[in-house]
DRENTI-456873 format. One record per residue: residue number from 0; x negated, y, z of N, C-alpha, C, O in turn. Coordinates in nm, 3 decimals, always signed. Last residue first. Layout:
<atoms>
+-----+---------+---------+---------+---------+---------+---------+---------+---------+---------+---------+---------+---------+
: num :     npx :     npy :     npz :    capx :    capy :    capz :     cpx :     cpy :     cpz :     opx :     opy :     opz :
+-----+---------+---------+---------+---------+---------+---------+---------+---------+---------+---------+---------+---------+
: NUM :       X :       Y :       Z :       X :       Y :       Z :       X :       Y :       Z :       X :       Y :       Z :
...
+-----+---------+---------+---------+---------+---------+---------+---------+---------+---------+---------+---------+---------+
</atoms>
This chain:
<atoms>
+-----+---------+---------+---------+---------+---------+---------+---------+---------+---------+---------+---------+---------+
: num :     npx :     npy :     npz :    capx :    capy :    capz :     cpx :     cpy :     cpz :     opx :     opy :     opz :
+-----+---------+---------+---------+---------+---------+---------+---------+---------+---------+---------+---------+---------+
: 129 : +15.817 :  -9.089 : -27.223 : +15.894 :  -8.963 : -27.224 : +16.039 :  -8.989 : -27.249 : +16.119 :  -8.895 : -27.254 :
: 128 : +15.671 :  -9.307 : -27.256 : +15.715 :  -9.284 : -27.119 : +15.797 :  -9.154 : -27.109 : +15.841 :  -9.115 : -27.000 :
: 127 : +15.719 :  -9.529 : -27.529 : +15.697 :  -9.393 : -27.480 : +15.749 :  -9.380 : -27.338 : +15.854 :  -9.432 : -27.303 :
: 126 : +15.555 :  -9.823 : -27.590 : +15.679 :  -9.761 : -27.543 : +15.646 :  -9.626 : -27.486 : +15.554 :  -9.611 : -27.406 :
: 125 : +15.386 :  -9.922 : -27.886 : +15.386 :  -9.875 : -27.747 : +15.520 :  -9.811 : -27.714 : +15.587 :  -9.753 : -27.799 :
: 124 : +15.379 :  -9.980 : -28.151 : +15.455 : -10.070 : -28.066 : +15.466 : -10.019 : -27.921 : +15.547 : -10.070 : -27.844 :
: 123 : +15.210 :  -9.789 : -28.258 : +15.350 :  -9.790 : -28.300 : +15.437 :  -9.877 : -28.211 : +15.556 :  -9.851 : -28.196 :
: 122 : +14.966 :  -9.859 : -28.133 : +15.025 :  -9.725 : -28.113 : +15.175 :  -9.726 : -28.147 : +15.256 :  -9.671 : -28.073 :
: 121 : +14.924 : -10.118 : -28.228 : +14.934 : -10.093 : -28.083 : +15.002 :  -9.959 : -28.056 : +15.086 :  -9.948 : -27.966 :
: 120 : +14.903 : -10.063 : -28.501 : +15.015 : -10.144 : -28.452 : +15.035 : -10.121 : -28.302 : +15.148 : -10.108 : -28.255 :
: 119 : +14.662 :  -9.922 : -28.497 : +14.785 :  -9.856 : -28.542 : +14.908 :  -9.931 : -28.492 : +15.004 :  -9.870 : -28.447 :
: 118 : +14.492 : -10.126 : -28.416 : +14.508 : -10.009 : -28.330 : +14.634 :  -9.930 : -28.368 : +14.704 :  -9.879 : -28.281 :
: 117 : +14.511 : -10.296 : -28.635 : +14.557 : -10.341 : -28.503 : +14.580 : -10.224 : -28.409 : +14.675 : -10.223 : -28.331 :
: 116 : +14.392 : -10.131 : -28.828 : +14.533 : -10.169 : -28.842 : +14.590 : -10.218 : -28.709 : +14.704 : -10.186 : -28.674 :
: 115 : +14.133 : -10.120 : -28.733 : +14.213 :  -9.996 : -28.735 : +14.361 : -10.026 : -28.754 : +14.446 :  -9.954 : -28.701 :
: 114 : +14.058 : -10.391 : -28.760 : +14.052 : -10.322 : -28.630 : +14.142 : -10.200 : -28.628 : +14.217 : -10.179 : -28.533 :
: 113 : +14.080 : -10.436 : -29.033 : +14.170 : -10.507 : -28.942 : +14.174 : -10.438 : -28.805 : +14.279 : -10.428 : -28.743 :
: 112 : +13.867 : -10.273 : -29.122 : +14.006 : -10.246 : -29.164 : +14.106 : -10.311 : -29.070 : +14.205 : -10.249 : -29.031 :
: 111 : +13.645 : -10.401 : -28.999 : +13.677 : -10.261 : -28.972 : +13.823 : -10.231 : -29.004 : +13.895 : -10.172 : -28.923 :
: 110 : +13.663 : -10.656 : -29.118 : +13.675 : -10.642 : -28.972 : +13.711 : -10.499 : -28.934 : +13.796 : -10.477 : -28.849 :
: 109 : +13.610 : -10.589 : -29.380 : +13.743 : -10.642 : -29.347 : +13.767 : -10.632 : -29.197 : +13.878 : -10.602 : -29.153 :
: 108 : +13.342 : -10.514 : -29.347 : +13.441 : -10.419 : -29.396 : +13.583 : -10.462 : -29.364 : +13.667 : -10.380 : -29.325 :
: 107 : +13.225 : -10.756 : -29.261 : +13.225 : -10.638 : -29.175 : +13.330 : -10.537 : -29.217 : +13.399 : -10.480 : -29.132 :
: 106 : +13.267 : -10.907 : -29.487 : +13.323 : -10.954 : -29.360 : +13.330 : -10.837 : -29.263 : +13.429 : -10.820 : -29.192 :
: 105 : +13.118 : -10.763 : -29.678 : +13.265 : -10.762 : -29.685 : +13.332 : -10.814 : -29.557 : +13.442 : -10.770 : -29.522 :
: 104 : +12.849 : -10.820 : -29.581 : +12.907 : -10.686 : -29.574 : +13.060 : -10.687 : -29.585 : +13.127 : -10.617 : -29.509 :
: 103 : +12.755 : -11.071 : -29.638 : +12.813 : -11.049 : -29.504 : +12.884 : -10.915 : -29.494 : +12.970 : -10.897 : -29.409 :
: 102 : +12.634 : -11.058 : -29.881 : +12.766 : -11.122 : -29.876 : +12.832 : -11.108 : -29.739 : +12.952 : -11.132 : -29.725 :
: 101 : +12.382 : -10.967 : -29.845 : +12.484 : -10.866 : -29.875 : +12.625 : -10.926 : -29.873 : +12.723 : -10.853 : -29.865 :
: 100 : +12.228 : -11.192 : -29.829 : +12.269 : -11.128 : -29.703 : +12.381 : -11.027 : -29.727 : +12.465 : -11.004 : -29.640 :
:  99 : +12.137 : -11.251 : -30.080 : +12.258 : -11.320 : -30.034 : +12.313 : -11.260 : -29.904 : +12.431 : -11.275 : -29.874 :
:  98 : +11.890 : -11.129 : -30.110 : +12.009 : -11.060 : -30.162 : +12.140 : -11.122 : -30.112 : +12.242 : -11.054 : -30.102 :
:  97 : +11.684 : -11.164 : -29.819 : +11.736 : -11.213 : -29.948 : +11.868 : -11.147 : -29.984 : +11.948 : -11.114 : -29.897 :
:  96 : +11.545 : -10.861 : -29.679 : +11.615 : -10.989 : -29.665 : +11.664 : -11.034 : -29.803 : +11.683 : -10.952 : -29.893 :
:  95 : +11.420 : -10.609 : -29.686 : +11.369 : -10.719 : -29.767 : +11.435 : -10.854 : -29.749 : +11.384 : -10.954 : -29.799 :
:  94 : +11.535 : -10.400 : -29.553 : +11.403 : -10.445 : -29.508 : +11.358 : -10.574 : -29.574 : +11.268 : -10.642 : -29.524 :
:  93 : +11.784 : -10.376 : -29.668 : +11.688 : -10.268 : -29.687 : +11.546 : -10.313 : -29.652 : +11.449 : -10.269 : -29.714 :
:  92 : +11.906 : -10.604 : -29.564 : +11.879 : -10.595 : -29.707 : +11.774 : -10.488 : -29.737 : +11.686 : -10.508 : -29.820 :
:  91 : +11.932 : -10.528 : -29.296 : +11.849 : -10.642 : -29.332 : +11.810 : -10.638 : -29.480 : +11.696 : -10.666 : -29.516 :
:  90 : +12.111 : -10.310 : -29.322 : +11.977 : -10.291 : -29.263 : +11.884 : -10.405 : -29.306 : +11.771 : -10.380 : -29.348 :
:  89 : +12.331 : -10.444 : -29.430 : +12.267 : -10.336 : -29.507 : +12.126 : -10.312 : -29.454 : +12.032 : -10.295 : -29.532 :
:  88 : +12.397 : -10.614 : -29.223 : +12.355 : -10.672 : -29.352 : +12.286 : -10.567 : -29.438 : +12.192 : -10.599 : -29.511 :
:  87 : +12.464 : -10.421 : -29.025 : +12.353 : -10.514 : -29.006 : +12.304 : -10.574 : -29.136 : +12.184 : -10.585 : -29.158 :
:  86 : +12.694 : -10.301 : -29.127 : +12.570 : -10.223 : -29.116 : +12.448 : -10.315 : -29.102 : +12.343 : -10.289 : -29.161 :
:  85 : +12.855 : -10.552 : -29.133 : +12.845 : -10.452 : -29.240 : +12.712 : -10.378 : -29.232 : +12.628 : -10.391 : -29.321 :
:  84 : +12.806 : -10.714 : -28.900 : +12.809 : -10.771 : -29.034 : +12.789 : -10.667 : -29.143 : +12.713 : -10.691 : -29.237 :
:  83 : +12.796 : -10.527 : -28.682 : +12.690 : -10.626 : -28.704 : +12.689 : -10.679 : -28.847 : +12.583 : -10.687 : -28.909 :
:  82 : +13.031 : -10.383 : -28.724 : +12.902 : -10.314 : -28.722 : +12.790 : -10.413 : -28.749 : +12.700 : -10.385 : -28.828 :
:  81 : +13.224 : -10.590 : -28.704 : +13.205 : -10.516 : -28.829 : +13.072 : -10.444 : -28.835 : +13.007 : -10.443 : -28.939 :
:  80 : +13.205 : -10.659 : -28.436 : +13.172 : -10.758 : -28.538 : +13.142 : -10.688 : -28.670 : +13.046 : -10.722 : -28.740 :
:  79 : +13.300 : -10.413 : -28.331 : +13.167 : -10.463 : -28.296 : +13.119 : -10.564 : -28.401 : +13.006 : -10.556 : -28.449 :
:  78 : +13.559 : -10.415 : -28.440 : +13.464 : -10.308 : -28.476 : +13.321 : -10.353 : -28.446 : +13.231 : -10.331 : -28.527 :
:  77 : +13.665 : -10.637 : -28.310 : +13.652 : -10.639 : -28.457 : +13.557 : -10.530 : -28.505 : +13.483 : -10.550 : -28.601 :
:  76 : +13.667 : -10.544 : -28.047 : +13.576 : -10.654 : -28.084 : +13.559 : -10.665 : -28.234 : +13.451 : -10.699 : -28.282 :
:  75 : +13.863 : -10.341 : -28.073 : +13.725 : -10.310 : -28.034 : +13.628 : -10.419 : -28.073 : +13.520 : -10.391 : -28.125 :
:  74 : +14.090 : -10.494 : -28.138 : +14.041 : -10.392 : -28.229 : +13.894 : -10.360 : -28.199 : +13.812 : -10.352 : -28.290 :
:  73 : +14.124 : -10.640 : -27.906 : +14.094 : -10.710 : -28.031 : +14.034 : -10.613 : -28.132 : +13.938 : -10.646 : -28.203 :
:  72 : +14.186 : -10.420 : -27.738 : +14.069 : -10.505 : -27.711 : +14.027 : -10.582 : -27.836 : +13.909 : -10.588 : -27.869 :
:  71 : +14.425 : -10.323 : -27.854 : +14.303 : -10.240 : -27.851 : +14.176 : -10.323 : -27.826 : +14.072 : -10.296 : -27.886 :
:  70 : +14.599 : -10.555 : -27.814 : +14.553 : -10.513 : -27.947 : +14.432 : -10.420 : -27.945 : +14.343 : -10.437 : -28.028 :
:  69 : +14.710 : -10.612 : -27.578 : +14.579 : -10.674 : -27.605 : +14.519 : -10.624 : -27.737 : +14.402 : -10.649 : -27.767 :
:  68 : +14.881 : -10.381 : -27.373 : +14.858 : -10.437 : -27.505 : +14.718 : -10.497 : -27.515 : +14.620 : -10.439 : -27.467 :
:  67 : +14.903 : -10.249 : -27.137 : +14.969 : -10.379 : -27.145 : +14.946 : -10.448 : -27.279 : +14.989 : -10.562 : -27.297 :
:  66 : +14.782 : -10.000 : -27.171 : +14.716 : -10.100 : -27.087 : +14.778 : -10.240 : -27.095 : +14.712 : -10.339 : -27.063 :
:  65 : +14.753 :  -9.777 : -27.366 : +14.840 :  -9.894 : -27.384 : +14.784 : -10.012 : -27.303 : +14.742 : -10.112 : -27.360 :
:  64 : +14.565 :  -9.589 : -27.287 : +14.702 :  -9.546 : -27.313 : +14.801 :  -9.663 : -27.319 : +14.917 :  -9.649 : -27.281 :
:  63 : +14.332 :  -9.738 : -27.269 : +14.379 :  -9.667 : -27.151 : +14.526 :  -9.626 : -27.166 : +14.602 :  -9.629 : -27.070 :
:  62 : +14.309 :  -9.824 : -27.527 : +14.318 :  -9.925 : -27.421 : +14.369 :  -9.862 : -27.292 : +14.441 :  -9.926 : -27.215 :
:  61 : +14.277 :  -9.579 : -27.656 : +14.399 :  -9.657 : -27.678 : +14.418 :  -9.762 : -27.569 : +14.530 :  -9.786 : -27.524 :
:  60 : +14.020 :  -9.511 : -27.563 : +14.133 :  -9.424 : -27.534 : +14.264 :  -9.502 : -27.547 : +14.352 :  -9.494 : -27.461 :
:  59 : +13.875 :  -9.721 : -27.678 : +13.876 :  -9.705 : -27.532 : +13.995 :  -9.618 : -27.489 : +14.062 :  -9.649 : -27.391 :
:  58 : +13.920 :  -9.663 : -27.948 : +13.968 :  -9.790 : -27.892 : +13.978 :  -9.779 : -27.740 : +14.076 :  -9.822 : -27.680 :
:  57 : +13.784 :  -9.425 : -27.963 : +13.928 :  -9.426 : -27.990 : +13.991 :  -9.553 : -27.935 : +14.102 :  -9.551 : -27.881 :
:  56 : +13.532 :  -9.524 : -27.915 : +13.589 :  -9.432 : -27.816 : +13.740 :  -9.419 : -27.838 : +13.816 :  -9.403 : -27.742 :
:  55 : +13.488 :  -9.666 : -28.144 : +13.503 :  -9.742 : -28.019 : +13.557 :  -9.654 : -27.906 : +13.620 :  -9.703 : -27.813 :
:  54 : +13.443 :  -9.470 : -28.332 : +13.574 :  -9.533 : -28.326 : +13.596 :  -9.614 : -28.200 : +13.709 :  -9.630 : -28.154 :
:  53 : +13.175 :  -9.430 : -28.304 : +13.267 :  -9.326 : -28.255 : +13.408 :  -9.383 : -28.240 : +13.482 :  -9.348 : -28.148 :
:  52 : +13.103 :  -9.663 : -28.437 : +13.067 :  -9.647 : -28.295 : +13.154 :  -9.538 : -28.232 : +13.200 :  -9.553 : -28.118 :
:  51 : +13.192 :  -9.603 : -28.693 : +13.260 :  -9.710 : -28.619 : +13.225 :  -9.704 : -28.470 : +13.309 :  -9.736 : -28.386 :
:  50 : +13.017 :  -9.394 : -28.763 : +13.163 :  -9.375 : -28.765 : +13.233 :  -9.479 : -28.678 : +13.322 :  -9.447 : -28.599 :
:  49 : +12.758 :  -9.515 : -28.735 : +12.801 :  -9.399 : -28.656 : +12.952 :  -9.388 : -28.648 : +13.009 :  -9.376 : -28.540 :
:  48 : +12.777 :  -9.720 : -28.929 : +12.744 :  -9.753 : -28.790 : +12.791 :  -9.640 : -28.698 : +12.854 :  -9.665 : -28.595 :
:  47 : +12.811 :  -9.570 : -29.157 : +12.920 :  -9.656 : -29.111 : +12.900 :  -9.696 : -28.966 : +12.996 :  -9.705 : -28.890 :
:  46 : +12.553 :  -9.445 : -29.156 : +12.678 :  -9.367 : -29.151 : +12.795 :  -9.451 : -29.101 : +12.868 :  -9.408 : -29.012 :
:  45 : +12.376 :  -9.661 : -29.177 : +12.372 :  -9.576 : -29.058 : +12.502 :  -9.498 : -29.045 : +12.556 :  -9.485 : -28.935 :
:  44 : +12.446 :  -9.754 : -29.433 : +12.459 :  -9.842 : -29.316 : +12.463 :  -9.762 : -29.188 : +12.544 :  -9.790 : -29.099 :
:  43 : +12.373 :  -9.529 : -29.581 : +12.513 :  -9.573 : -29.579 : +12.539 :  -9.664 : -29.459 : +12.642 :  -9.651 : -29.392 :
:  42 : +12.098 :  -9.530 : -29.540 : +12.177 :  -9.421 : -29.481 : +12.326 :  -9.454 : -29.481 : +12.399 :  -9.411 : -29.391 :
:  41 : +12.033 :  -9.755 : -29.696 : +12.007 :  -9.755 : -29.552 : +12.093 :  -9.649 : -29.484 : +12.153 :  -9.675 : -29.380 :
:  40 : +12.100 :  -9.655 : -29.950 : +12.168 :  -9.773 : -29.896 : +12.154 :  -9.778 : -29.745 : +12.251 :  -9.801 : -29.673 :
:  39 : +11.914 :  -9.449 : -29.970 : +12.057 :  -9.418 : -29.976 : +12.140 :  -9.533 : -29.917 : +12.236 :  -9.510 : -29.845 :
:  38 : +11.681 :  -9.600 : -29.967 : +11.706 :  -9.502 : -29.860 : +11.854 :  -9.465 : -29.855 : +11.911 :  -9.452 : -29.747 :
:  37 : +11.706 :  -9.741 : -30.203 : +11.701 :  -9.813 : -30.076 : +11.734 :  -9.720 : -29.959 : +11.805 :  -9.757 : -29.866 :
:  36 : +11.696 :  -9.525 : -30.386 : +11.815 :  -9.611 : -30.379 : +11.820 :  -9.688 : -30.247 : +11.926 :  -9.699 : -30.186 :
:  35 : +11.439 :  -9.426 : -30.339 : +11.554 :  -9.340 : -30.309 : +11.683 :  -9.421 : -30.302 : +11.770 :  -9.390 : -30.221 :
:  34 : +11.245 :  -9.680 : -30.171 : +11.286 :  -9.606 : -30.291 : +11.405 :  -9.519 : -30.254 : +11.465 :  -9.537 : -30.147 :
:  33 : +11.053 :  -9.647 : -29.867 : +11.166 :  -9.697 : -29.945 : +11.187 :  -9.616 : -30.072 : +11.151 :  -9.498 : -30.079 :
:  32 : +10.838 :  -9.501 : -29.764 : +10.824 :  -9.645 : -29.787 : +10.932 :  -9.698 : -29.881 : +10.905 :  -9.785 : -29.965 :
:  31 : +10.893 :  -9.244 : -29.699 : +10.781 :  -9.265 : -29.791 : +10.764 :  -9.412 : -29.829 : +10.684 :  -9.444 : -29.917 :
:  30 : +11.110 :  -9.282 : -29.525 : +11.125 :  -9.197 : -29.643 : +11.014 :  -9.219 : -29.746 : +11.039 :  -9.212 : -29.866 :
:  29 : +11.073 :  -9.415 : -29.290 : +11.101 :  -9.494 : -29.410 : +11.104 :  -9.412 : -29.538 : +11.100 :  -9.469 : -29.648 :
:  28 : +11.033 :  -9.242 : -29.077 : +10.936 :  -9.349 : -29.103 : +10.956 :  -9.422 : -29.235 : +10.863 :  -9.484 : -29.286 :
:  27 : +11.230 :  -9.045 : -29.056 : +11.090 :  -9.011 : -29.026 : +10.989 :  -9.118 : -29.064 : +10.871 :  -9.087 : -29.082 :
:  26 : +11.474 :  -9.161 : -29.136 : +11.434 :  -9.029 : -29.184 : +11.285 :  -9.003 : -29.167 : +11.221 :  -8.946 : -29.255 :
:  25 : +11.476 :  -9.406 : -28.996 : +11.485 :  -9.400 : -29.142 : +11.433 :  -9.269 : -29.198 : +11.358 :  -9.267 : -29.295 :
:  24 : +11.463 :  -9.316 : -28.732 : +11.359 :  -9.404 : -28.785 : +11.358 :  -9.399 : -28.937 : +11.252 :  -9.388 : -28.999 :
:  23 : +11.705 :  -9.178 : -28.719 : +11.579 :  -9.106 : -28.702 : +11.462 :  -9.187 : -28.757 : +11.372 :  -9.132 : -28.822 :
:  22 : +11.883 :  -9.394 : -28.756 : +11.884 :  -9.279 : -28.847 : +11.754 :  -9.201 : -28.840 : +11.699 :  -9.162 : -28.943 :
:  21 : +11.817 :  -9.553 : -28.534 : +11.796 :  -9.604 : -28.670 : +11.794 :  -9.491 : -28.772 : +11.713 :  -9.493 : -28.865 :
:  20 : +11.893 :  -9.378 : -28.326 : +11.755 :  -9.426 : -28.337 : +11.724 :  -9.475 : -28.479 : +11.620 :  -9.443 : -28.536 :
:  19 : +12.167 :  -9.352 : -28.381 : +12.082 :  -9.234 : -28.379 : +11.935 :  -9.274 : -28.397 : +11.862 :  -9.212 : -28.474 :
:  18 : +12.250 :  -9.615 : -28.351 : +12.265 :  -9.551 : -28.482 : +12.176 :  -9.427 : -28.491 : +12.116 :  -9.400 : -28.595 :
:  17 : +12.196 :  -9.649 : -28.075 : +12.127 :  -9.731 : -28.175 : +12.134 :  -9.667 : -28.313 : +12.035 :  -9.666 : -28.386 :
:  16 : +12.376 :  -9.462 : -27.966 : +12.232 :  -9.449 : -27.941 : +12.153 :  -9.527 : -28.046 : +12.054 :  -9.477 : -28.099 :
:  15 : +12.615 :  -9.577 : -28.054 : +12.576 :  -9.443 : -28.101 : +12.428 :  -9.418 : -28.079 : +12.361 :  -9.360 : -28.164 :
:  14 : +12.609 :  -9.815 : -27.912 : +12.602 :  -9.821 : -28.058 : +12.568 :  -9.684 : -28.117 : +12.499 :  -9.676 : -28.219 :
:  13 : +12.634 :  -9.710 : -27.651 : +12.515 :  -9.788 : -27.690 : +12.499 :  -9.794 : -27.841 : +12.388 :  -9.779 : -27.893 :
:  12 : +12.888 :  -9.587 : -27.668 : +12.769 :  -9.508 : -27.636 : +12.641 :  -9.581 : -27.678 : +12.550 :  -9.520 : -27.734 :
:  11 : +13.047 :  -9.814 : -27.721 : +13.042 :  -9.701 : -27.815 : +12.918 :  -9.617 : -27.794 : +12.851 :  -9.578 : -27.889 :
:  10 : +13.008 :  -9.962 : -27.488 : +12.956 : -10.013 : -27.616 : +12.948 :  -9.902 : -27.720 : +12.853 :  -9.897 : -27.799 :
:   9 : +13.139 :  -9.786 : -27.305 : +12.997 :  -9.821 : -27.291 : +12.936 :  -9.872 : -27.420 : +12.826 :  -9.831 : -27.458 :
:   8 : +13.396 :  -9.788 : -27.410 : +13.326 :  -9.660 : -27.393 : +13.175 :  -9.686 : -27.384 : +13.095 :  -9.617 : -27.447 :
:   7 : +13.453 : -10.058 : -27.395 : +13.436 :  -9.999 : -27.527 : +13.380 :  -9.858 : -27.522 : +13.322 :  -9.811 : -27.621 :
:   6 : +13.451 : -10.099 : -27.109 : +13.373 : -10.182 : -27.201 : +13.348 : -10.109 : -27.332 : +13.233 : -10.099 : -27.376 :
:   5 : +13.639 :  -9.913 : -27.009 : +13.497 :  -9.906 : -26.970 : +13.409 :  -9.980 : -27.069 : +13.304 :  -9.929 : -27.109 :
:   4 : +13.871 : -10.014 : -27.134 : +13.828 :  -9.876 : -27.157 : +13.679 :  -9.860 : -27.123 : +13.604 :  -9.800 : -27.200 :
:   3 : +13.881 : -10.267 : -27.020 : +13.864 : -10.253 : -27.165 : +13.817 : -10.113 : -27.201 : +13.733 : -10.096 : -27.290 :
:   2 : +13.924 : -10.207 : -26.747 : +13.802 : -10.277 : -26.790 : +13.777 : -10.262 : -26.940 : +13.662 : -10.245 : -26.982 :
:   1 : +14.058 :  -9.869 : -26.701 : +14.065 : -10.014 : -26.699 : +13.937 : -10.076 : -26.759 : +13.853 : -10.005 : -26.815 :
:   0 : +14.044 :  -9.602 : -26.483 : +13.994 :  -9.652 : -26.610 : +13.995 :  -9.805 : -26.603 : +13.940 :  -9.863 : -26.510 :
+-----+---------+---------+---------+---------+---------+---------+---------+---------+---------+---------+---------+---------+
</atoms>
């Protein structure tokens, strides 16, 4: 297992743990505090957090499959940035941050899209050993 594979497997697991904790916190502690719209927004942040954390395992797999490519590593870091900007801004907004915080969400969304495109490029550019 190479360093990038270890890094993004570990980060994926940590981000999944965090998403699980936040989801449980939202379900058990925020349901009576937030409006239904706020709760829906919070759950959207948790959902994207989960999906992208799982995606870090795809990045780890790709880093192992394409060890000579830097693209999986870039992809992984873009997912990490995306989680912080996209889900993070949603979490902050849910807890009363100024509305301007929502302007960070598109940075996260673009980071997610760029990450997956880089991973696709890595796959298409790889040389088959068959």
